[in-house]
C-alpha positions as CSV (number, residue, x, y, z in Angstrom):
1,X,53.6,10.7,25.0
2,X,49.8,11.4,24.7
3,X,48.2,8.8,22.5
4,X,44.6,10.2,22.5
5,X,43.4,13.6,23.5
6,X,39.6,13.0,23.7
7,X,37.6,10.8,25.9
8,X,36.6,7.5,24.2
9,X,34.1,6.4,26.8
10,X,31.3,7.8,29.0
11,X,31.8,9.4,32.4
12,X,30.4,7.8,35.4
13,X,27.7,10.4,35.9
14,X,26.6,9.9,32.3
15,X,25.7,6.2,32.8
16,X,22.2,5.0,33.3
17,X,21.2,2.5,36.0
18,X,19.1,-0.4,34.7
19,X,15.6,-0.3,36.2
20,X,15.6,-4.1,36.5
21,X,19.1,-5.2,37.6
22,X,20.5,-1.8,38.8
23,X,23.8,-2.1,36.8
24,X,25.2,0.9,35.0
25,X,24.9,1.2,31.2
26,X,26.1,3.6,28.6
27,X,23.5,6.4,27.9
28,X,23.2,5.4,24.2
29,X,21.7,1.9,24.8
30,X,18.1,1.0,24.4
31,X,18.4,-2.2,26.4
32,X,20.4,-3.2,29.4
33,X,23.8,-4.7,28.5
34,X,23.4,-7.3,31.2
35,X,19.7,-8.3,31.5
36,X,18.3,-6.9,28.2
37,X,15.6,-4.9,30.1
38,X,14.4,-1.9,28.0
39,X,15.1,1.7,29.2
40,X,12.5,4.4,29.0
41,X,13.0,6.8,26.1
42,X,13.3,9.8,28.5
43,X,16.3,8.3,30.2
44,X,18.4,7.8,27.0
45,X,20.6,10.2,25.1
46,X,18.8,9.6,21.8
47,X,21.3,11.7,19.8
48,X,24.0,9.1,20.5
49,X,22.0,6.0,19.8
50,X,22.9,4.1,16.7
51,X,19.8,2.7,15.0
52,X,20.0,-0.7,13.3
53,X,16.6,-1.3,11.8
54,X,15.6,-3.2,8.7
55,X,14.0,-1.6,5.6
56,X,10.3,-2.1,5.8
57,X,8.2,-3.7,3.2
58,X,5.7,-1.5,1.4
59,X,2.7,-3.3,2.9
60,X,4.0,-2.8,6.5
61,X,2.8,0.0,8.7
62,X,5.6,2.2,9.9
63,X,6.6,5.8,10.9
64,X,8.1,8.4,8.6
65,X,10.6,10.9,9.9
66,X,9.9,14.0,7.8
67,X,12.2,17.0,7.5
68,X,10.1,20.2,7.5
69,X,12.6,23.0,8.1
70,X,16.0,22.9,6.4
71,X,19.2,24.8,7.2
72,X,20.9,26.7,4.5
73,X,24.0,24.6,5.1
74,X,24.5,21.2,6.6
75,X,26.9,20.6,9.6
76,X,29.6,18.6,7.9
77,X,31.4,17.9,11.2
78,X,28.5,15.7,12.5
79,X,27.2,14.6,9.1
80,X,29.0,11.2,8.9
81,X,28.1,10.3,12.5
82,X,24.4,11.2,12.1
83,X,24.2,9.3,8.8
84,X,25.7,6.2,10.5
85,X,23.3,6.5,13.5
86,X,20.2,6.9,11.4
87,X,20.8,4.8,8.3
88,X,20.2,7.8,6.0
89,X,22.7,8.2,3.2
90,X,25.2,11.1,3.5
91,X,24.3,12.2,0.0
92,X,20.6,12.5,0.9
93,X,21.4,14.5,4.0
94,X,23.6,16.9,2.0
95,X,20.8,17.5,-0.5
96,X,18.4,18.6,2.2
97,X,20.3,21.9,2.6
98,X,18.2,24.9,1.5
99,X,15.1,22.9,0.5
100,X,11.6,24.2,1.0
101,X,9.2,21.2,0.5
102,X,8.8,18.7,3.4
103,X,10.7,15.5,2.6
104,X,10.6,12.0,4.3
105,X,14.2,10.9,5.1
106,X,13.6,7.5,6.7
107,X,10.8,5.0,7.5
108,X,11.0,2.8,10.6
109,X,8.8,0.2,12.2
110,X,8.5,1.7,15.7
111,X,7.7,5.1,17.1
112,X,10.7,4.8,19.5
113,X,13.0,4.3,16.5
114,X,11.6,7.3,14.8
115,X,12.3,9.4,17.9
116,X,15.9,8.2,17.8
117,X,16.3,9.3,14.2
118,X,14.6,12.6,14.9
119,X,17.0,13.4,17.8
120,X,20.0,12.6,15.6
121,X,18.8,14.7,12.6
122,X,18.3,17.7,14.9
123,X,22.1,17.7,15.5
124,X,22.7,18.9,11.9
125,X,20.0,21.6,12.1
126,X,17.0,19.7,10.6
127,X,13.6,20.2,12.1
128,X,11.6,17.1,11.7
129,X,8.2,15.6,12.5
130,X,7.1,12.0,12.8
131,X,4.2,10.9,10.6
132,X,2.6,7.5,10.8
133,X,1.7,5.6,7.6
134,X,-1.8,5.3,8.9
135,X,-2.2,9.1,9.0
136,X,-1.5,9.3,5.2
137,X,-4.4,7.0,4.3
138,X,-2.6,6.1,1.1
139,X,-4.7,3.0,0.5
140,X,-7.6,5.4,-0.3
141,X,-6.6,7.5,-3.3
142,X,-8.1,10.8,-4.1
143,X,-11.4,10.7,-6.0
144,X,-10.7,10.6,-9.7
145,X,-12.4,13.3,-11.7
146,X,-13.5,13.3,-15.4
147,X,-14.6,16.9,-15.6
148,X,-14.4,20.3,-14.0
149,X,-16.9,23.1,-14.4
150,X,-16.0,26.7,-13.4
151,X,-18.5,29.0,-11.7
152,X,-18.1,32.6,-10.8
153,X,-16.6,31.8,-7.4
154,X,-16.5,28.1,-7.3
155,X,-15.2,24.9,-9.0
156,X,-17.3,21.8,-9.4
157,X,-15.5,18.4,-9.4
158,X,-17.3,15.7,-11.4
159,X,-16.3,12.1,-10.4
160,X,-15.3,9.6,-13.0
161,X,-17.6,6.7,-12.1
162,X,-20.1,7.3,-9.3
163,X,-20.8,9.8,-6.6
164,X,-22.3,13.2,-6.4
165,X,-20.6,16.3,-7.9
166,X,-18.8,18.4,-5.4
167,X,-18.8,22.2,-5.6
168,X,-16.0,24.0,-3.8
169,X,-15.6,27.8,-3.3
170,X,-12.2,29.1,-4.4
171,X,-11.4,30.1,-0.8
172,X,-11.6,26.6,0.6
173,X,-9.1,25.1,-1.8
174,X,-5.9,24.9,0.3
175,X,-3.5,22.6,-1.6
176,X,-2.6,21.7,-5.2
177,X,0.0,19.0,-5.8
178,X,1.3,18.2,-9.3
179,X,3.3,15.2,-10.4
180,X,3.4,12.2,-12.7
181,X,2.7,8.5,-12.6
182,X,5.3,6.2,-14.2
183,X,4.5,2.6,-15.1
184,X,6.4,0.0,-16.9
185,X,5.4,-3.6,-17.9
186,X,7.9,-6.3,-18.9
187,X,6.6,-9.5,-20.3
188,X,9.1,-12.4,-20.0
189,X,9.2,-16.1,-20.7
190,X,11.1,-18.5,-18.5
191,X,12.5,-21.3,-20.6
192,X,12.8,-24.5,-18.6
193,X,15.7,-26.8,-19.5
194,X,17.0,-30.0,-18.0
195,X,20.0,-28.4,-16.2
196,X,19.1,-24.8,-16.0
197,X,16.5,-22.2,-16.9
198,X,16.8,-19.0,-18.8
199,X,14.5,-15.9,-18.9
200,X,13.8,-14.1,-22.2
201,X,12.1,-10.7,-22.3
202,X,9.4,-10.7,-24.9
203,X,8.2,-7.1,-24.6
204,X,8.7,-3.9,-22.5
205,X,6.2,-1.0,-22.4
206,X,6.5,2.1,-20.3
207,X,4.2,5.2,-19.9
208,X,3.9,8.3,-17.8
209,X,0.8,10.2,-16.9
210,X,0.9,13.8,-15.4
211,X,-1.8,14.5,-12.8
212,X,-2.9,17.0,-10.3
213,X,-4.3,16.4,-6.7
214,X,-6.5,19.1,-5.2
215,X,-7.4,19.3,-1.5
216,X,-9.9,21.4,0.4
217,X,-10.7,21.9,4.1
218,X,-13.8,19.7,3.9
219,X,-12.4,17.0,1.6
220,X,-9.1,15.7,3.2
221,X,-8.8,12.7,0.8
222,X,-8.8,15.1,-2.2
223,X,-9.6,15.0,-5.9
224,X,-7.3,13.7,-8.6
225,X,-7.2,15.1,-12.1
226,X,-5.3,12.8,-14.6
227,X,-4.1,13.7,-18.0
228,X,-5.7,10.5,-19.4
229,X,-9.4,10.1,-19.5
230,X,-10.2,13.7,-18.5
231,X,-12.4,16.1,-20.4
232,X,-10.5,19.3,-20.9
233,X,-13.4,21.1,-22.5
234,X,-13.4,23.3,-19.4
235,X,-10.4,25.1,-20.8
236,X,-12.4,26.5,-23.6
237,X,-10.2,28.1,-26.3
238,X,-7.0,27.1,-24.4
239,X,-7.6,23.4,-25.1
240,X,-5.1,21.8,-27.4
241,X,-4.6,18.3,-28.8
242,X,-1.9,17.3,-26.3
243,X,-3.1,16.1,-22.9
244,X,0.0,17.0,-21.0
245,X,-0.2,20.6,-22.3
246,X,-3.8,20.8,-21.3
247,X,-3.0,19.6,-17.8
248,X,-0.3,22.4,-17.5
249,X,-2.9,25.0,-18.6
250,X,-5.4,23.6,-16.1
251,X,-2.8,23.8,-13.3
252,X,-2.2,27.5,-14.2
253,X,-6.0,28.1,-14.1
254,X,-6.4,26.4,-10.8
255,X,-3.6,28.4,-9.2
256,X,-5.1,31.6,-10.6
257,X,-8.6,30.9,-9.3
258,X,-7.3,29.7,-5.9
259,X,-4.4,32.1,-5.2
260,X,-4.4,31.2,-1.4
261,X,-3.9,27.5,-2.1
262,X,-0.4,26.2,-1.6
263,X,1.2,24.8,-4.8
264,X,3.6,21.8,-4.5
265,X,5.3,21.0,-7.8
266,X,8.6,19.4,-6.6
267,X,7.7,15.8,-6.9
268,X,9.8,15.2,-10.1
269,X,12.8,16.6,-8.3
270,X,12.1,14.6,-5.1
271,X,11.5,11.2,-6.8
272,X,15.1,10.0,-6.5
273,X,15.2,10.9,-2.8
274,X,11.8,9.4,-2.1
275,X,13.0,6.0,-3.5
276,X,15.2,5.7,-0.4
277,X,12.1,5.8,1.9
278,X,9.1,4.6,-0.2
279,X,9.7,1.8,-2.6
280,X,8.2,1.9,-6.1
281,X,5.5,-0.9,-6.3
282,X,6.6,-4.0,-8.2
283,X,4.4,-7.1,-8.8
284,X,4.8,-10.1,-11.0
285,X,1.8,-12.0,-12.4
286,X,1.8,-15.3,-14.2
287,X,0.4,-15.4,-17.7
288,X,0.3,-19.2,-17.7
289,X,2.0,-21.7,-20.0
290,X,3.2,-20.5,-23.4
291,X,4.1,-22.9,-26.3
292,X,7.5,-22.1,-27.8
293,X,7.9,-25.1,-30.1
294,X,7.1,-28.7,-30.6
295,X,6.3,-30.2,-27.2
296,X,7.9,-27.2,-25.5
297,X,6.0,-25.3,-22.8
298,X,7.4,-22.3,-21.1
299,X,6.1,-20.1,-18.2
300,X,5.2,-16.6,-19.2
301,X,4.8,-13.7,-16.7
302,X,4.5,-9.9,-16.6
303,X,6.2,-7.6,-14.1
304,X,4.7,-4.2,-13.4
305,X,6.4,-1.3,-11.7
306,X,4.5,1.8,-10.7
307,X,5.0,4.9,-8.5
308,X,1.3,5.4,-8.0
309,X,1.3,4.6,-4.2
310,X,4.5,6.6,-3.7
311,X,3.0,9.7,-5.3
312,X,-0.2,9.3,-3.2
313,X,1.9,9.2,0.0
314,X,3.8,12.2,-1.1
315,X,0.6,14.1,-1.9
316,X,-1.1,13.1,1.3
317,X,2.0,14.1,3.3
318,X,1.8,17.6,2.0
319,X,-1.8,17.8,3.0
320,X,-1.1,16.3,6.4
321,X,1.5,19.0,7.1
322,X,-0.6,22.0,6.2
């Protein structure tokens, strides 16, 4: 009786000889099974390698595997194996079907690891590119503007604090990215007791700020127009009392004046998927000792969460892939 119809191992002609010890190894290994010598990437079947890499910290420099061309449907037959080999969740891979905006699917620490992920993702019809964190220059945000002035064929960007005004012809504006910055602050007090400690939340505040990033050929770092602290007098009679509505009107005006510029407005829909790749920044700062009663001193702190860096990476990625 036949117990198994398919081959469970590799054929002899599929094996790789170790460059150090000469022993044969399966074609899906990065290192020799016997002496641990590393194989050259060109000699490995990358689509069959299972990647086991840790999730990088936000401050570490890594490589992003970005899907740029999406199939109408995802190959369900290979989906589970590809998800297992790359570390990308199956639900995320399913949601890539039919998309139009480039989306990072995983972030790894080495270029070789990124090549392994890219080879696996190609098996379900995804066309991908590898983008290094250093290429996004996310630590240098776009120049924040306080005002725009509109000329006959140009737009002048006026910086918030310092620097010269920049006048751009409509034809050189090549990308407009819209989104929002979400921030929450939680103040808490750690009550220290003899046997244990408890944490009490004193206050919690959250806010969101819509914004627009504009890129031109000569200014790759771009310009940032926030809803808060921006003078919307450039809208003339279209200006209203609600900043978010003014920003929407400004976005419409920019797209009308620069019709050749690519508009990316999918960030709100992409946020949940981006969290799998780029963590939202979270930091906790001490507020010092706080008296809570007679001879009682507790330790107060504030924890801030913000997606500012995540949005900057997303915005710069769209610029990088133009």
